[in-house]
C-alpha positions, 0 to 999 in steps of 0.5 A, spaced: 842 875 808 847 880 810 854 879 807 860 878 812 865 883 810 870 879 813 869 874 808 872 878 803 880 877 802 883 884 804 888 888 800 896 885 801 898 891 805 893 889 811 898 887 816 893 883 820 890 879 814 897 876 812 900 869 815 907 869 818 910 866 811 906 872 807 909 877 812 916 874 812 916 875 804 913 882 804 918 884 809 923 883 803 920 888 799 917 893 804 920 897 810 914 902 811 908 901 816 902 906 817 900 906 824 893 910 825 891 912 831 885 916 833 880 917 839 873 915 841 870 922 844 865 926 844 864 930 837 858 935 839 851 933 839 851 932 831 857 927 830 859 920 832 864 919 837 868 915 832 870 921 828 878 921 829 878 913 829 875 913 823 878 918 819 885 916 821 883 908 819 880 910 813 886 915 811 891 910 812 887 905 808 886 910 802 893 912 802 896 905 802 891 903 796 893 909 792 901 908 793 905 905 788 908 898 789 910 895 793 905 899 798 906 900 805 903 896 811 897 898 814 897 896 821 890 895 826 888 902 828 889 904 835 882 907 837 883 910 844 887 917 845 888 922 850 881 925 851 881 927 858 879 934 856 872 932 853 871 927 859 865 932 862 861 930 856 859 922 856 861 917 851 868 920 851 873 914 853 880 916 855 887 913 856 893 917 860 899 919 856 903 914 859 899 908 857 898 911 850 906 912 849 908 906 852 903 902 848 905 906 841 913 905 843 912 897 844 908 897 837 914 901 834 919 896 837 916 890 835 915 893 828 923 894 828 924 887 831 920 884 825 924 889 820 920 895 819 925 901 818 920 907 817 914 908 821 909 913 819 904 914 825 897 917 822 894 921 828 887 923 827 886 926 834 890 933 835 891 932 843 895 925 842 900 929 838 905 930 844 904 923 847 905 920 840 911 925 838 914 922 845 913 915 843 916 916 836 922 919 839 923 913 844 922 908 838 928 912 834 932 913 840 932 905 841 930 902 835 934 907 830 929 907 825 925 913 822 919 914 826 914 921 825 907 923 827 903 926 822 897 930 825 895 934 819 901 938 818 902 936 811 895 939 809 892 943 814 894 950 811 890 948 805 884 945 808 884 951 813 883 955 806 877 952 805 874 953 812 870 960 813 870 959 821 876 961 825 878 957 831 875 951 828 878 945 831 873 940 834 866 938 831 866 944 827 866 946 819 872 942 817 870 935 821 862 936 820 864 937 812 869 931 812 864 926 815 858 929 811 862 927 805 865 920 807 859 918 812 853 923 811 848 918 814 852 919 821 851 926 821 845 929 825 846 936 822 839 939 825 842 938 831 849 942 829 850 948 833 856 953 832 861 955 838 867 959 836 871 961 842 875 968 842 881 968 847 885 974 850 891 973 845 891 972 838 897 967 840 892 963 843 888 962 837 888 954 835 888 956 828 893 961 828 899 960 824 903 963 830 899 960 835 902 957 842 900 950 844 896 950 850 891 946 854 884 947 856 878 942 858 873 943 853 867 944 857 870 951 860 870 954 852 864 950 850 857 948 852 856 943 847 863 940 846 863 944 839 869 948 837 867 951 831 862 952 826 859 946 823 852 949 820 857 952 815 859 945 813 857 942 806 859 935 803 862 938 797 867 942 802 868 935 805 870 932 799 875 937 797 878 937 804 879 929 804 882 929 797 887 934 800 889 930 806 889 924 802 893 927 796 898 930 801 899 924 805 900 920 799 906 924 796 909 924 803 908 917 804 911 916 797 917 920 799 918 916 805 918 909 802 922 911 796 928 914 801 934 910 804 934 911 811 940 915 810 937 920 806 931 921 811 936 923 816 940 928 812 933 931 810 931 932 817 937 933 821 
């Protein structure tokens, strides 16, 4: 007989698992919420569709678990993202920028109505970033609370140092390594192929420190949906990368939750 994981009492920071009186009491001491946002989209022939969704959800949970008391709320994750550029590969589910930004805006305004003063949107899918930043701006404008979007900025520089592959941004060495570390049973490494694109200008390189943001449909630069070098992935690299991501985001979250709104605004502006 299988054990139903939903029969277990979730941690006290999981928003959806609490009753309204419990939420009301916890809101007296907690003003920070983590909102994971990912995508369900192709990740090459060797990784599952849920990589971005799973990673955002797990990152939020691990960070909140490691935080000092009172821990921030973790909200139910948003599974779908702006993935139109992967639509030539089956399995990809995409929503429009308008739909996602409005949805996140509505959630943010509702959180503010409940009394949340700080929202950290943990974005597991890079191409959600423009849309989520727009939503964050609108929440800040209308609710006058602190809202930010973390798409790996706190850890990317350190993670890339562990990668051997240039332009490794999708289903490549990094994502394959972290998935091998977290869920090795979900990686079909025998099907992994390397596709490392080269462009006409160094400023178009995805992993360049001085790169320019630009957009392209994946099938134009990759036959398999891979952009990177998954054959160089290892579970050990993945464990180091994951520890870096959790560690940096944990420190950032502690800074945010321990700061007054006035301090955050002064630091930012």
